[in-house]
C-alpha atoms as one frame of an Amber mdcrd trajectory, in Angstrom:
protein
-244.600 -84.701 -42.540-241.218 -84.122 -43.640-238.740 -86.879 -43.953-236.267
 -85.263 -41.713-238.870 -85.215 -38.877-239.579 -88.892 -39.407-235.845 -89.656
 -39.386-235.453 -87.579 -36.243-238.297 -89.461 -34.538-236.804 -92.788 -35.580
-233.323 -91.768 -34.365-234.755 -90.568 -31.022-236.730 -93.812 -30.665-233.644
 -95.870 -31.458-231.646 -93.843 -28.951-234.363 -94.348 -26.335-234.383 -98.086
 -26.980-230.552 -98.202 -26.762-230.624 -96.156 -23.541-233.263 -98.428 -22.057
-231.218-101.506 -23.081-228.080-100.025 -21.522-229.965 -99.165 -18.333-231.446
-102.651 -18.059-228.072-104.259 -18.812-226.335-102.216 -16.105-229.122-102.946
 -13.653-228.808-106.664 -14.416-225.009-106.549 -13.858-225.467-104.739 -10.531
-228.089-107.340  -9.480-225.709-110.160 -10.440-222.873-108.523  -8.498-225.126
-108.079  -5.490-226.230-111.713  -5.680-222.614-112.826  -6.121-221.550-110.829
  -3.041-224.470-112.259  -1.078-223.507-115.783  -2.179-219.900-115.138  -1.070
-221.153-114.003   2.378-223.325-117.111   2.633-220.324-119.297   1.773-218.196
-117.605   4.428-220.947-117.983   7.016-221.434-121.619   6.003-217.695-122.220
   6.427-217.681-120.614   9.890-220.762-122.581  10.967-219.234-125.771   9.545
-216.062-125.257  11.582-218.133-124.552  14.701-220.243-127.640  14.058-217.132
-129.800  13.654-215.731-128.382  16.897-219.005-129.052  18.742-219.135-132.558
  17.255-215.590-133.246  18.458-216.449-131.943  21.938-219.593-134.072  22.025
-217.649-137.172  20.993-215.001-136.419  23.613-217.681-135.976  26.283-219.337
-139.236  25.256-215.991-141.038  25.353-215.281-139.602  28.814-218.718-140.725
  30.012-218.128-144.226  28.605-214.693-144.342  30.253-216.116-143.199  33.605
-218.954-145.708  33.329-216.426-148.471  32.604-214.370-147.416  35.626-217.467
-147.428  37.836-218.482-150.838  36.498-214.961-152.109  37.130-214.976-150.772
  40.713-218.442-152.239  41.241-217.367-155.619  39.912-214.277-155.542  42.134
-216.348-154.584  45.193-218.867-157.333  44.428-216.031-159.852  44.032-214.540
-158.775  47.364-217.972-159.028  48.991-218.442-162.536  47.568-214.998-163.546
  48.818-215.736-162.072  52.248-219.094-163.857  52.359-217.382-167.102  51.345
-214.789-166.657  54.111-217.554-165.860  56.593-219.421-168.971  55.499-216.279
-171.046  55.890-215.691-169.553  59.346-219.304-170.222  60.296-219.023-173.820
  59.099-215.757-174.232  61.028-217.411-172.767  64.149-220.332-175.178  63.793
-217.941-178.086  63.299-216.002-177.079  66.416-219.233-176.675  68.433-220.371
-180.109  67.323-216.974-181.570  68.215-217.064-179.845  71.622-220.581-181.118
  72.204-219.418-184.653  71.464-216.409-184.301  73.757-218.245-182.627  76.657
-222.019-182.642  76.283-222.517-180.885  79.644-220.808-177.638  78.526-222.982
-174.705  77.549-222.388-172.669  74.423-220.226-170.140  76.298-217.638-172.786
  77.255-218.633-173.109  80.937-220.237-176.084  82.572-223.991-175.832  82.776
-225.132-175.085  86.343-228.470-175.198  87.957-229.782-172.034  89.606-228.724
-173.246  93.069-225.239-174.129  91.889-224.920-170.671  90.318-225.912-168.784
  93.526-223.650-171.069  95.561-220.694-170.260  93.284-221.417-166.531  93.562
-221.455-166.654  97.358-218.167-168.546  97.401-216.553-166.014  95.015-217.534
-163.035  97.194-216.262-164.692 100.379-212.752-165.428  99.088-210.008-163.975
 101.287-206.924-164.734  99.237-207.022-161.279  97.556-205.076-158.459  99.254
-207.134-155.450 100.346-207.214-152.709  97.782-205.703-150.026 100.065-202.412
-151.886 100.572-199.442-150.903  98.429-197.794-153.510  96.302-201.181-154.404
  94.927-201.037-154.453  91.122-201.768-150.845  90.375-199.679-148.620  88.212
-196.978-146.677  89.983-195.722-143.244  89.220-191.971-142.773  89.074
């Protein structure tokens, strides 16, 4: 073979190798650019999601604080209602004790009085008193004017 053919083959081979190197280099740069663009998109999406997460976190904390505040208000109202109930029960107990003391005092003063404040009567005394009450004549008849009814003017 002639030298010029060998040189031509070598030059073509070198050119092919250079072309292949250039192609691979460009392909690598395009891949890096694509990856860089993809990384930028991921960063933007991460930023947006981070802002949303912070907003949701703030809303959750606000909701929790509101729930704690409402629970404290309910507990405060409950404690106040329980205190009022205890005070009312104490007053009722004091009234009951005073009533018992007065009953005992009344019993000592007049042992023949019943619990309703009237003298205890036997069955015959009771029917006798009823008959006497129905036979009273000191009341004016109900059809006479001047009786105690309301008048129209």
